[in-house]
C-alpha positions as protocol buffer text, in pm:
chain_id: "A"
residue {
  index: 1
  type: MET
  ca { x: 11789 y: 6752 z: 13832 }
}
residue {
  index: 2
  type: LYS
  ca { x: 11504 y: 6522 z: 13925 }
}
residue {
  index: 3
  type: LYS
  ca { x: 11580 y: 6183 z: 14096 }
}
residue {
  index: 4
  type: ASN
  ca { x: 11460 y: 5883 z: 13936 }
}
residue {
  index: 5
  type: ASN
  ca { x: 11506 y: 5514 z: 14002 }
}
residue {
  index: 6
  type: ARG
  ca { x: 11492 y: 5350 z: 13657 }
}
residue {
  index: 7
  type: GLU
  ca { x: 11810 y: 5173 z: 13621 }
}
residue {
  index: 8
  type: ILE
  ca { x: 11986 y: 5095 z: 13288 }
}
residue {
  index: 9
  type: ARG
  ca { x: 12274 y: 4846 z: 13251 }
}
residue {
  index: 10
  type: LYS
  ca { x: 12510 y: 4824 z: 12974 }
}
residue {
  index: 11
  type: GLU
  ca { x: 12394 y: 4510 z: 12842 }
}
residue {
  index: 12
  type: ASP
  ca { x: 12046 y: 4653 z: 12832 }
}
residue {
  index: 13
  type: PHE
  ca { x: 12155 y: 4947 z: 12602 }
}
residue {
  index: 14
  type: THR
  ca { x: 12057 y: 4869 z: 12266 }
}
residue {
  index: 15
  type: GLY
  ca { x: 12206 y: 5187 z: 12105 }
}
residue {
  index: 16
  type: LYS
  ca { x: 11898 y: 5345 z: 12007 }
}
residue {
  index: 17
  type: LEU
  ca { x: 11914 y: 5707 z: 12055 }
}
residue {
  index: 18
  type: GLU
  ca { x: 11691 y: 5982 z: 11940 }
}
residue {
  index: 19
  type: PHE
  ca { x: 11694 y: 6360 z: 12000 }
}
residue {
  index: 20
  type: GLN
  ca { x: 11337 y: 6511 z: 11961 }
}
residue {
  index: 21
  type: ASN
  ca { x: 11307 y: 6883 z: 11896 }
}
residue {
  index: 22
  type: ILE
  ca { x: 11578 y: 6976 z: 12144 }
}
residue {
  index: 23
  type: SER
  ca { x: 11636 y: 7327 z: 12245 }
}
residue {
  index: 24
  type: PHE
  ca { x: 11883 y: 7451 z: 12494 }
}
residue {
  index: 25
  type: GLN
  ca { x: 12013 y: 7820 z: 12581 }
}
residue {
  index: 26
  type: TYR
  ca { x: 12307 y: 7855 z: 12821 }
}
residue {
  index: 27
  type: SER
  ca { x: 12214 y: 8104 z: 13136 }
}
residue {
  index: 28
  type: GLY
  ca { x: 12342 y: 8459 z: 13043 }
}
residue {
  index: 29
  type: SER
  ca { x: 12323 y: 8389 z: 12664 }
}
residue {
  index: 30
  type: SER
  ca { x: 12124 y: 8584 z: 12440 }
}
residue {
  index: 31
  type: TYR
  ca { x: 12080 y: 8304 z: 12175 }
}
residue {
  index: 32
  type: PRO
  ca { x: 12005 y: 7932 z: 12204 }
}
residue {
  index: 33
  type: ALA
  ca { x: 12288 y: 7687 z: 12150 }
}
residue {
  index: 34
  type: LEU
  ca { x: 12043 y: 7436 z: 11991 }
}
residue {
  index: 35
  type: ARG
  ca { x: 11713 y: 7519 z: 11859 }
}
residue {
  index: 36
  type: ASN
  ca { x: 11448 y: 7226 z: 11766 }
}
residue {
  index: 37
  type: VAL
  ca { x: 11723 y: 6975 z: 11683 }
}
residue {
  index: 38
  type: THR
  ca { x: 11596 y: 6627 z: 11580 }
}
residue {
  index: 39
  type: PHE
  ca { x: 11762 y: 6318 z: 11469 }
}
residue {
  index: 40
  type: LYS
  ca { x: 11778 y: 5922 z: 11536 }
}
residue {
  index: 41
  type: LEU
  ca { x: 12104 y: 5739 z: 11551 }
}
residue {
  index: 42
  type: LYS
  ca { x: 12070 y: 5386 z: 11453 }
}
residue {
  index: 43
  type: PRO
  ca { x: 12267 y: 5091 z: 11644 }
}
residue {
  index: 44
  type: GLY
  ca { x: 12543 y: 4998 z: 11472 }
}
residue {
  index: 45
  type: ARG
  ca { x: 12611 y: 5300 z: 11254 }
}
residue {
  index: 46
  type: LYS
  ca { x: 12890 y: 5570 z: 11319 }
}
residue {
  index: 47
  type: ILE
  ca { x: 12826 y: 5936 z: 11266 }
}
residue {
  index: 48
  type: ALA
  ca { x: 13048 y: 6235 z: 11259 }
}
residue {
  index: 49
  type: VAL
  ca { x: 12936 y: 6574 z: 11442 }
}
residue {
  index: 50
  type: VAL
  ca { x: 13101 y: 6858 z: 11238 }
}
residue {
  index: 51
  type: GLY
  ca { x: 13044 y: 7248 z: 11234 }
}
residue {
  index: 52
  type: MET
  ca { x: 13200 y: 7580 z: 11308 }
}
residue {
  index: 53
  type: ASN
  ca { x: 13305 y: 7692 z: 11669 }
}
residue {
  index: 54
  type: GLY
  ca { x: 12970 y: 7771 z: 11849 }
}
residue {
  index: 55
  type: SER
  ca { x: 12736 y: 7558 z: 11670 }
}
residue {
  index: 56
  type: GLY
  ca { x: 12637 y: 7311 z: 11934 }
}
residue {
  index: 57
  type: LYS
  ca { x: 12838 y: 7006 z: 11885 }
}
residue {
  index: 58
  type: THR
  ca { x: 12997 y: 7012 z: 12249 }
}
residue {
  index: 59
  type: THR
  ca { x: 12634 y: 7091 z: 12374 }
}
residue {
  index: 60
  type: LEU
  ca { x: 12486 y: 6782 z: 12232 }
}
residue {
  index: 61
  type: VAL
  ca { x: 12730 y: 6551 z: 12424 }
}
residue {
  index: 62
  type: LYS
  ca { x: 12683 y: 6751 z: 12751 }
}
residue {
  index: 63
  type: LEU
  ca { x: 12296 y: 6735 z: 12694 }
}
residue {
  index: 64
  type: LEU
  ca { x: 12335 y: 6345 z: 12603 }
}
residue {
  index: 65
  type: CYS
  ca { x: 12565 y: 6315 z: 12928 }
}
residue {
  index: 66
  type: ARG
  ca { x: 12315 y: 6501 z: 13134 }
}
residue {
  index: 67
  type: MET
  ca { x: 12541 y: 6749 z: 13215 }
}
residue {
  index: 68
  type: TYR
  ca { x: 12264 y: 6971 z: 13149 }
}
residue {
  index: 69
  type: ASP
  ca { x: 11891 y: 6925 z: 13098 }
}
residue {
  index: 70
  type: SER
  ca { x: 11750 y: 7061 z: 12787 }
}
residue {
  index: 71
  type: ASP
  ca { x: 11491 y: 7351 z: 12770 }
}
residue {
  index: 72
  type: ALA
  ca { x: 11251 y: 7183 z: 12528 }
}
residue {
  index: 73
  type: GLY
  ca { x: 11243 y: 6853 z: 12382 }
}
residue {
  index: 74
  type: LYS
  ca { x: 11334 y: 6487 z: 12473 }
}
residue {
  index: 75
  type: ILE
  ca { x: 11654 y: 6261 z: 12433 }
}
residue {
  index: 76
  type: LEU
  ca { x: 11543 y: 5896 z: 12429 }
}
residue {
  index: 77
  type: LEU
  ca { x: 11746 y: 5598 z: 12483 }
}
residue {
  index: 78
  type: ASN
  ca { x: 11603 y: 5253 z: 12417 }
}
residue {
  index: 79
  type: GLY
  ca { x: 11265 y: 5451 z: 12357 }
}
residue {
  index: 80
  type: VAL
  ca { x: 11273 y: 5608 z: 12702 }
}
residue {
  index: 81
  type: ASP
  ca { x: 11327 y: 5977 z: 12805 }
}
residue {
  index: 82
  type: ILE
  ca { x: 11700 y: 5990 z: 12969 }
}
residue {
  index: 83
  type: ARG
  ca { x: 11574 y: 6189 z: 13261 }
}
residue {
  index: 84
  type: GLU
  ca { x: 11367 y: 5892 z: 13360 }
}
residue {
  index: 85
  type: TYR
  ca { x: 11676 y: 5675 z: 13416 }
}
residue {
  index: 86
  type: ASP
  ca { x: 11864 y: 5658 z: 13756 }
}
residue {
  index: 87
  type: TYR
  ca { x: 12165 y: 5922 z: 13696 }
}
residue {
  index: 88
  type: LYS
  ca { x: 12410 y: 5712 z: 13835 }
}
residue {
  index: 89
  type: SER
  ca { x: 12325 y: 5388 z: 13628 }
}
residue {
  index: 90
  type: TYR
  ca { x: 12292 y: 5633 z: 13312 }
}
residue {
  index: 91
  type: MET
  ca { x: 12635 y: 5790 z: 13345 }
}
residue {
  index: 92
  type: LYS
  ca { x: 12817 y: 5443 z: 13372 }
}
residue {
  index: 93
  type: LEU
  ca { x: 12723 y: 5429 z: 12991 }
}
residue {
  index: 94
  type: PHE
  ca { x: 12943 y: 5708 z: 12893 }
}
residue {
  index: 95
  type: SER
  ca { x: 13327 y: 5790 z: 12885 }
}
residue {
  index: 96
  type: VAL
  ca { x: 13362 y: 6161 z: 12733 }
}
residue {
  index: 97
  type: VAL
  ca { x: 13685 y: 6349 z: 12715 }
}
residue {
  index: 98
  type: PHE
  ca { x: 13596 y: 6744 z: 12597 }
}
residue {
  index: 99
  type: GLN
  ca { x: 13861 y: 6918 z: 12381 }
}
residue {
  index: 100
  type: ASP
  ca { x: 13964 y: 7131 z: 12629 }
}
residue {
  index: 101
  type: PHE
  ca { x: 14036 y: 6870 z: 12888 }
}
residue {
  index: 102
  type: LYS
  ca { x: 14377 y: 6891 z: 13098 }
}
residue {
  index: 103
  type: LEU
  ca { x: 14500 y: 6590 z: 13276 }
}
residue {
  index: 104
  type: LEU
  ca { x: 14803 y: 6735 z: 13416 }
}
residue {
  index: 105
  type: ALA
  ca { x: 14842 y: 7084 z: 13507 }
}
residue {
  index: 106
  type: PHE
  ca { x: 15178 y: 7153 z: 13366 }
}
residue {
  index: 107
  type: SER
  ca { x: 15348 y: 7016 z: 13012 }
}
residue {
  index: 108
  type: VAL
  ca { x: 15455 y: 6648 z: 13001 }
}
residue {
  index: 109
  type: GLY
  ca { x: 15792 y: 6770 z: 13017 }
}
residue {
  index: 110
  type: GLU
  ca { x: 15717 y: 6965 z: 13313 }
}
residue {
  index: 111
  type: ASN
  ca { x: 15544 y: 6678 z: 13502 }
}
residue {
  index: 112
  type: VAL
  ca { x: 15820 y: 6448 z: 13457 }
}
residue {
  index: 113
  type: ALA
  ca { x: 16129 y: 6672 z: 13558 }
}
residue {
  index: 114
  type: GLY
  ca { x: 15919 y: 6892 z: 13800 }
}
residue {
  index: 115
  type: PRO
  ca { x: 15782 y: 7237 z: 13816 }
}
residue {
  index: 116
  type: GLY
  ca { x: 16017 y: 7485 z: 13641 }
}
residue {
  index: 117
  type: LYS
  ca { x: 16242 y: 7214 z: 13490 }
}
residue {
  index: 118
  type: ILE
  ca { x: 16194 y: 7136 z: 13135 }
}
residue {
  index: 119
  type: LEU
  ca { x: 16352 y: 6785 z: 12985 }
}
C-alpha cells in the first residue's frame, strides 16, 4: 500500500463517492469477486446493497475501507482517488462491523457468568 500525505477531515467529506470500473480478485481464487463495477453515490441518499452469498457485497465495503486495493479501476471520494489520501486520516471517516464480527469469544451468558457456566 502506497503511503500518501493528502489528508481528509470529516468536515471535508461531501459524501460524493464513485466506483469507476472496479475489478478485484482474491488471491487464490479462480474467478473475480467484482468485475467492472461502476456506480455513483449522491450525498444525502441512502442505498441498499443486496445480493446472494458471494456476490461481492462485502468486497465492495472492504475496497472502500482500503482493506484491499482494487486490481483495476478507481474509487473516488470528493473526486479524488482514495489511494491518494493519507490512510490514517481516510480511515477516520469509517466505522464498519462485518457480519462475522465477534466482540466476545464466548456467548453473552458465558461472558457474564464465566467460562463453562451458563446463566
